[in-house]
N, C-alpha and C positions, 0 to 999 in steps of 0.2 A: 505496499499497500503505501504511495507515495502523499508529499508533503499538501499536495491539492484536495487527494480523498478525505485526509487528515482531517482539512480545514474544513470541508460542506459539510462532512461525517459531526463536527462539534456546532456547526452552523448549526447543524439540523437540532442536536440534541438541546443546544441554548432556545431556539425556536419555539421546542415545544415542552420544555421547565417555563417559558413564558408565557402562552398559554393557557396550562395548566394554573398557574399562579393568578392569573387573572382570571379566569373561570371561578378559581377558590373564591374568589375577593370577590367577586360579582355574584355568588352564592350566596356569601354571607352577608353581602348588602344590599342586595337589590328591593327589599322590601321598603327602602326607605330611600324612593325616586327622586333625587332633589339635584338641582345644581350645586349645590352646596354640600353634597354629601362627598366629602373630597374621597374616601376609602374609595367608593363604589367610579368616583372618575377616575383614580388611579385602575383598577380594576379596566376602565373601556380604555385606558393607555396599554397596560400590558396585552389585551387581549390584539389593538392593534398594529403594537409592536412586532407580538408574535405573528402575524401576518407575514407585515413586512418582513422578518427573515425569513418566513418561508419560500416567500418571491425572491429574494435575494441568496436564499441554499440552490435554487431552481437554476436560476440566472449562471450564478457562481460553477455548478455543475456542466452546465451546455457549453459556457465560456470556456472549460478548462478540457470539454471534448470536445471542442473545436481546436481548441490548443494542436492537440495530441495529433486531429489530421493533416492538418499541414505541413 
């Protein structure tokens, strides 16, 4: 396994961890749904960040795959 694959795998684990933390915070704080609920806003931020990390992981894997073909 080369360093590109390790980096992509690490990014995937970080994305999963971020999404799980966001989901747990969301479940714990969704009952008080208002903009002043800081933990709820943080949980939404974690979920958005996790999805962005998944997208970056896919782009990173595609870029390294293209680099190997050239």
